Each structure stands twice: as C-alpha cells, then as structure tokens.
C-alpha positions in Angstrom: 0.0 0.1 0.0 1.5 3.3 -0.9 1.4 6.2 1.6 -0.7 9.3 1.2 1.1 12.4 0.9 0.6 14.5 3.9 -0.3 18.1 4.4 -0.9 20.3 7.3 -2.4 23.7 7.6 -1.9 26.2 10.4 -4.4 28.9 10.4 -6.8 30.9 12.5 -10.7 31.6 12.1 -12.9 34.2 13.9 -14.5 37.1 14.4 -10.9 39.1 15.5 -8.9 38.0 12.5 -11.8 36.8 9.8 -11.9 33.9 7.7 -9.6 35.0 5.1 -6.7 32.6 6.3 -9.0 29.6 6.5 -10.8 30.1 3.4 -7.2 30.2 1.5 -6.1 27.1 3.5 -9.5 25.5 2.5 -9.1 26.0 -0.9 -5.6 24.7 -1.3 -6.6 21.7 1.1 -9.5 21.1 -1.5 -7.0 20.6 -4.3 -4.7 18.7 -2.4 -7.4 16.1 -1.6 -8.6 15.9 -5.0 -5.0 14.7 -5.8 -5.3 12.1 -3.2 -3.4 13.8 -0.3 -4.4 13.2 3.4 -4.9 17.0 5.0 -5.3 18.1 8.6 -5.9 21.5 9.9 -4.3 22.8 13.6 -6.0 25.5 14.8 -6.7 27.0 18.2 -9.9 26.4 20.2 -11.4 29.5 19.3 -10.9 28.9 15.5 -12.2 25.2 15.9 -15.5 26.7 17.2 -16.7 28.9 14.5 -19.5 27.2 12.5 -18.0 27.4 9.0 -14.5 25.9 10.3 -16.5 23.4 12.2 -18.2 21.9 9.1 -15.1 22.0 6.8 -12.3 21.3 8.8 -13.2 17.3 9.1 -9.4 16.3 10.2 -8.4 19.0 12.9 -6.1 18.9 15.6 -6.3 21.7 18.5 -3.3 23.7 18.9 -2.2 24.0 22.3 -2.4 27.6 24.0 0.8 29.5 23.3 2.2 27.5 20.8 3.9 29.8 17.8 4.4 29.4 14.1 7.9 28.2 14.8 7.8 24.8 12.6 9.9 22.7 15.0 7.0 23.1 17.8 4.0 22.9 15.4 5.2 19.3 14.4 4.8 18.5 18.4 1.3 18.0 17.5 2.0 15.8 14.5 5.1 14.1 15.5 4.7 11.5 12.5 5.3 14.7 10.3 3.8 15.9 7.2 5.3 16.7 3.4 3.9 19.8 3.3 3.2 22.4 6.2 1.3 25.6 5.5 1.3 28.4 7.7 -0.9 31.6 7.1 -1.3 34.0 10.1 
C-alpha cells in the first residue's frame, strides 16, 4: 500500500481575524485532497469553534495555547510528520 502524501494547515478564523486565512487554506486543502493527499487543519480552540470551520475542517487538531509558528514546535502536534506544512497568519 502506498503512503498518502500528508499536508498540515495552520491558520486562524473568527470574528477578530476574519475567515480569509481559513478560506485560502481550505481551497488548497480541497485541491490537494482531489489529488489524493491526506490533509489536516491545526487551529486554536476559538477557531475550531466557528461553525464554518466545524463544517469544513473535518480532520482538525487542537493547537495547544501559546504555540507559535515555529515549524519544530508545531510538529509536536503531528510528530509522525507531514510532507507539506502551510502556515497562514
């Protein structure tokens, strides 16, 4: 069995930051999925509580509070690694 390519999207969504970051990542997510990729979102609890995000980001990981955008730190939430890491802040 061939391993699927893995992508991880880090972004925010909500009343204070809007939904542009999430929508850009969602478009990339949909394209990659159509090409056979396994995609995940990693977001803070506030972002994941937004109805739009709940309905669209099915494979979601909760980012621990205070985590920054350092890729090494982010990879603690997905220690098995990914092929592509997208950060949109």
